[in-house]
N, C-alpha and C positions, 0 to 999 in steps of 0.2 A: 504494500500500500504506500502511495506517495505521501510523505509527511505533510500535514496540513500547514498552510500559512496562517499563523495565529496572530491576531492583533487585539490589543486591549485599549478600549476607550475608558480613561480613568486609570491612574497608576498609583493608587494609594498603597497602604500596607498589605491588604489582602491580595491585590493583583500582583504586586511585586514579589510576594512570597510564592504564590502559585507559579508565576513565570520562572522564578529562580529554580524551583523544584523541577519544572519541565525541562529547563536547560540542562540541569544535572542529569536528567534521564536521557538526554541526547536529542531533544527537539531544538533545532536551530532555526534562525530566521525570525524569531518572535519580535514584534514591534509594538510600540505603545505610544499613545498620545494622552496628555493630561492638560486640562485648561490652565492649570497652575504654571505651565511653561510660558504663558503670556504675562505672568506676574513676576517681576524681578525679585520680589521679596520671597516668593515661594518656589521659584524655578529650581533653585539649588537642590532642594530635597528630592525632587523628581529625578533630576540628573543623577544624583547620588544613588537613588534606588535603581535606576536603569543600569548604571555601571556595575553595581553590586550583583544584579540579577543576570547580567550578560544580555541585555535587551537593547535594541536600537530604538531611538526616539524618532517619531514622525513629526513633521512640521505643522500638521493640522489633522483634524479628524478625517477630512476628505482624502488626504494623502494616505492615512492609515488604511482606510476602507479600500482604497484602490489596490492596495498590495496584499489584501488578506482574503482568505477563504472563510475563516471563522472569525467573527468580530464579537468580542466579549465586552459587554458594558458593565463596568465595575465602578460606578459613581455613587454619590450620596443618594439616598432614597428619594429625597425631595425633588431631584432633577432627572430621575430615571426616564420619565415620559418625555420631557423636553429634549433630552439627549437623543432619544430614539427618533423624535420628530426631526431633529437637525440632521441625523444620520440618514434617514430614509431616502432623500433625493439622490444619494450617492450609492445606494445599494443596488446590486445586480441579482438576477435570478439564481445564479449559481452559488450565491453566498448564504451563510446562515448567521443570523444575528442572535446572540446569546445574552440574555439578561440575568445577571447573578445578584441583583440588588434585593435588599430586604424591603419589599413593598407588598401591598395588599393584593389579593387575588384579582380585584377589579382593575388595579393599575397594570398588573401583568397582562390582563386581557386587552387593555387599551394599547399597551406597547405592541402586543401581537397584531392588533388591527392596523396600527401604523406601519409596521414592517410588511404586513401582507399587501398593503397598497403599493409598496415599492416593487413587488414581485419576488423579493427575497423570502426566505423561510425564517421562522422564529422558533427558538427553543427557550423555554422558561427553566431556570435553574434556581434551586434553593440550596444554600450552603448550610449543612447540618452539623457543623462543629466549629471549633476555633482554628482559624487558618494559621495563626502563629505556632500552634502546637503541631499541626499535621502538614502544613504547606500544601503542595499539590495533591496530597493524598487525603485531604479533608473529604468526608463523605458528601456526595452531591446527589440530589434527586432532580430528574429532568422530566419535563412535560413537552409534548408537541410531536407531530408526525415525523419530524426530523431528528428526534432524540436519539434513535438507534444509530443514525449516521454520525452524530457527534461522539457517541460512546465508542463506536468503531474507530474513529479517528484519533481519539485521545487516550483510550484505555491502554494502548501499548506503551504509553509513557508513565504508567503508574497511577493514573487517576482512578478514583473509586466512585463509580457512577451507577445509578439505578434508574431505569426507565419507568416513570410513574404514570405512563399512559399518554394518549394524544390530547386530552382535554386541558386547556390552559386554566391556570388558577389553582389546580390541585396541589402542586408543589409548594406554592406560596402559602396555601391554607395549612398544609402539613407543618411548615416551619412556624407559622404564626401561632397555631394552637399549642404546639410544643413550647413556644416561648412563654405562654401563660404559666407553665410549670417552672421552666428553667429560670426565667427572669423573676418570677414570683419568689422562688427560693433565694435568689440574689438579693431582692429587696428585704425579705424577712431576715436574712442573715445580717445585712447591714444594720437594720433597726435593732436587732437583738444585741449585737456586740457593741453598738454605739451606746446603748443604755447600760449593758452589763459592765462595760469598761469604767463607768463612773464609780462602780463599787469594787473594781479590781477583780471581777469574777468571770470575765468573758470566757477564758479557757475552761473554767469549771462548768460553766453553762453548756458549752459545746461538748465537753466530756460526758455530761449527763444526757444530752441528746443522743450521743453515740451509744450510750448504754441502752436506750430505748429503740434506736434504729441502727443496729450494728451493720457492719459491712461497708460503711462509708467513713472516711476520715474527715470528720466535719470541720476540723480546724484547717486542714488543707483546702477543703471545698470553700470555706469562708474566705480564705486568703485569695484563692483563685477568682471567685466570683466578685468579691468586693474590689479586687484589683481591676477587673473588667469595668466595674462602675467608675472607679477612679480615672481610668485612662480613656474610656469610651462612653461615659455616662450620657452625654448629650445625644449621641447617635442611638444608643440602646433605649433611651427614654422615648425618642421619636418613634422607634419601631413599636414600642408598646402603645403609643398613642394611635398608631395605625391599627394595631390589634383591637384596641378599644372601639375604634370607629367601625371596624369590620363586624365585631360582635353586635354592635347596635343595629347595623343593617340586617343582621340575621335575627334580630328580635331577642337577643340575649343581653341582659343588663350587665355591662362590663365592670362590675364592682371591683373585682380583684385586679383586672387589667389597668383600670384607672389609678388605683392605689399604688400598684407596682410602678407605673410610669412616673408618678409624683415622687416616690422615694428615690428611684434611680436618677431622676432629673436633679433632685436635691443633692444626691451624692456626687453627681458630675458637675455641679455648679461651683465647686471650690477651686477650680483651676489646678487640680492635682497633677495633671499631665505636665505642667510646668515644674512641679516639685519632683516628680519621679521620672520625667522624660518618657521614653518608650519602654522602660523596664518595669515590669510589675514588682511591687514590693515583696519582700520575703515573708512577711507576716502581716495579717490583717491589722494588728495593733499599730503598725507603722502608718497605716492609712488613717486610723482613728486619731492618732496623735497629730497627724498633719492637718486633719479637719479642725481639731481643737486649737491648733496654732493659728489657723486661718480665722477661726471665730474670735480669738483674742485680738486679732489685728483689726477687726471691723468695729 
């Protein structure tokens, strides 16, 4: 099989790590374009990521699309539809546009409609794990008639993909409703240790939880999930707001989703990425201490 010509629109953390993993597996010729290349203050990080991943940067999204068979949109969820709309006039019938953004099933379907008008094919993808942990081997679920073709093209390079059927929206729904549980636990753990730390008993509380729910290292889980809040709280809160809106459209009162979004948004509002950079803290208490420091400064 001829290696696919792969291009990324959006080259943030997730896209750069996936690309780096694919390059390590032997896929050459990967290209990327990111709107930040047009901002002198943000261009440097994109160039740094591209150099580290072994990826060539395109001068525009039009340039990227012209040289790619598979175009992966890896942008922020708020602009997923507008990016697809901008890309559509440049897409050709032989190309497949792949959206891996965390958006609602309705938005995925809208992206699919936009791509279909161009004559290209669309594949919806949901990322079902942490990309920093798994890189290109992060589990993915795909929807769309062309899903099998994407799997055939990329699975030889170590990607873990599941065909979730031809109907658009199912992969997004799968991830969304899983997020109620995962991000709900994230919000609960943050609130728990935030309060328990005031009495110096956070570790003891989590040990007690582990007694009742064995098989999980709750301290490690708290450190990992609260670290995600600290570094990516704004994005993760927005994802839960999307979940909340989807539940409302389904007639399900989003009580837990709303509360989860509020707590994660609060946790991400302290500018902790500036404190920790891109490195997750080694213990959740480091995050709680950083929040306390920020509170004292206000």
